[in-house]
C-alpha positions in Angstrom: 98.4 124.5 79.4 99.9 121.9 81.8 100.1 118.2 80.7 97.4 116.1 82.4 100.0 113.8 83.8 101.7 116.7 85.6 98.6 118.5 86.8 98.7 118.7 90.6 95.0 118.0 90.9 95.3 114.8 88.9 98.3 113.7 90.9 96.5 114.4 94.2 93.5 112.4 93.0 95.7 109.5 91.8 97.5 109.5 95.2 94.1 109.4 97.0 92.9 106.6 94.9 96.1 104.7 95.5 95.9 105.1 99.3 92.2 104.0 99.3 93.1 100.9 97.2 96.0 100.1 99.6 93.7 100.4 102.6 91.1 98.1 100.9 93.7 95.5 100.0 95.2 95.6 103.5 91.7 95.2 105.0 91.1 92.2 102.8 94.4 90.7 103.9 93.5 91.4 107.6 90.1 89.8 107.2 91.5 86.6 105.5 94.2 86.1 108.1 91.7 86.8 110.9 89.4 84.1 109.6 92.3 81.7 109.0 94.7 82.3 111.9 97.0 79.5 110.7 98.1 81.7 107.8 99.9 84.3 110.0 99.4 87.0 112.6 96.7 89.3 111.2 98.2 92.7 111.9 101.7 91.6 110.7 100.3 90.5 107.4 98.2 93.6 106.9 101.2 95.9 107.8 103.5 94.0 105.4 101.0 94.2 102.5 100.5 97.9 103.1 104.2 98.6 103.4 105.0 96.8 100.1 102.1 98.5 98.3 103.0 101.9 99.6 106.6 101.4 98.5 105.5 100.5 95.1 103.2 103.5 94.8 106.0 105.8 96.1 108.4 104.5 93.6 105.9 104.8 90.8 105.0 108.4 91.7 108.5 109.6 92.2 109.9 108.0 89.0 110.4 110.5 86.2 
């Protein structure tokens, strides 16, 4: 019986949840910067947040 941490279905579900969380956080960052343009350019901030979070998730999932 495979370990739950190595089950492909669990990893796929975890990846999906991580992507959805990243999209939600990026959307929040986009909304805040759109409402307060003095903070930064909205798309740049959202892309930067998404890139950092995706890199963190990628490192976490590929670490053994």
